[in-house]
C-alpha positions in Angstrom: -13.6 -3.7 12.3 -16.6 -4.8 10.2 -16.7 -1.5 8.5 -13.0 -1.6 7.7 -13.3 -5.1 6.3 -16.1 -4.0 4.1 -14.1 -1.0 2.9 -11.1 -3.2 2.0 -13.3 -5.6 0.1 -14.9 -2.7 -1.8 -11.5 -1.3 -2.7 -10.2 -4.7 -3.9 -13.4 -5.3 -5.9 -13.3 -1.8 -7.4 -9.6 -1.8 -8.3 -8.8 -5.5 -8.6 -11.0 -6.4 -11.5 -9.1 -6.6 -14.8 -12.4 -6.5 -16.7 -12.7 -2.8 -15.6 -9.6 -1.9 -17.5 -6.8 -1.7 -14.9 -3.5 -2.1 -16.6 -1.3 -4.8 -15.1 1.4 -2.1 -14.4 -1.1 -0.1 -12.2 -2.2 -3.3 -10.4 1.5 -4.1 -9.8 2.1 -0.6 -8.3 -0.9 -1.1 -6.0 0.1 -4.6 -4.9 3.8 -3.8 -4.4 3.1 -0.7 -2.4 0.6 -2.6 -0.2 3.2 -5.4 0.4 6.0 -2.9 1.2 3.7 -1.1 3.7 2.5 -4.3 5.5 5.9 -5.9 5.3 7.7 -2.9 6.8 5.2 -2.8 9.6 5.6 -6.5 10.2 9.4 -6.1 10.2 9.1 -3.3 12.8 7.0 -5.6 15.0 9.5 -8.5 14.6 12.3 -6.2 15.6 10.5 -5.5 18.9 9.3 -2.0 18.1 6.2 -1.7 20.3 5.2 1.8 19.3 2.4 1.2 16.8 2.3 4.8 15.5 6.1 4.8 14.8 5.8 1.4 13.0 3.0 2.7 10.8 4.9 5.9 10.2 8.0 3.9 9.1 5.9 1.6 6.9 4.1 4.5 5.1 7.4 6.5 4.8 9.4 3.6 3.3 6.6 2.7 0.8 6.3 6.3 -0.2 10.0 6.7 -0.6 10.2 3.6 -2.8 7.2 4.8 -4.9 8.5 8.3 -5.5 12.1 7.1 -6.2 11.0 4.5 -8.7 8.8 7.0 -10.5 11.5 9.7 -10.6 13.9 7.2 -12.1 11.5 6.2 -14.9 12.2 7.8 -18.3 8.5 8.7 -18.6 6.8 10.1 -15.5 3.3 8.8 -15.0 1.2 10.4 -12.2 -1.3 7.5 -12.3 1.5 5.2 -11.1 1.9 7.3 -8.0 -1.9 7.3 -7.6 -2.0 3.5 -7.5 1.1 3.5 -5.2 -0.9 5.8 -2.9 -3.9 3.5 -3.0 -1.7 0.5 -2.2 -0.2 2.3 0.7 -3.7 3.3 1.9 -5.0 -0.3 1.7 -1.9 -1.5 3.4 -2.4 0.9 6.3 -6.1 0.0 6.5 -5.1 -3.6 6.6 -2.7 -3.0 9.5 -5.3 -1.2 11.5 -8.1 -3.6 10.6 -6.4 -6.8 11.6 -4.1 -5.4 14.3 -1.3 -7.8 13.8 
């Protein structure tokens, strides 16, 4: 658990500092994807779904679906938006497994 917490802090420090030039749009993609991932997992748990693997699968699937759908509907496709969505999904999944809520 200690390693996972250190990894989360390193990722947040690396990608969360506006002084390093992350655009607010990219930070929003990361944050929203993280929230969708953890929120979907929490909703699955609240609904009584005990299978952790299924709940994580649903969380990653929904966040990925939202990210790709949003990017495909944009007039200008930006692969970096999807990159930051993926990082947000990854940090959300890491958060789920680190704190085991």
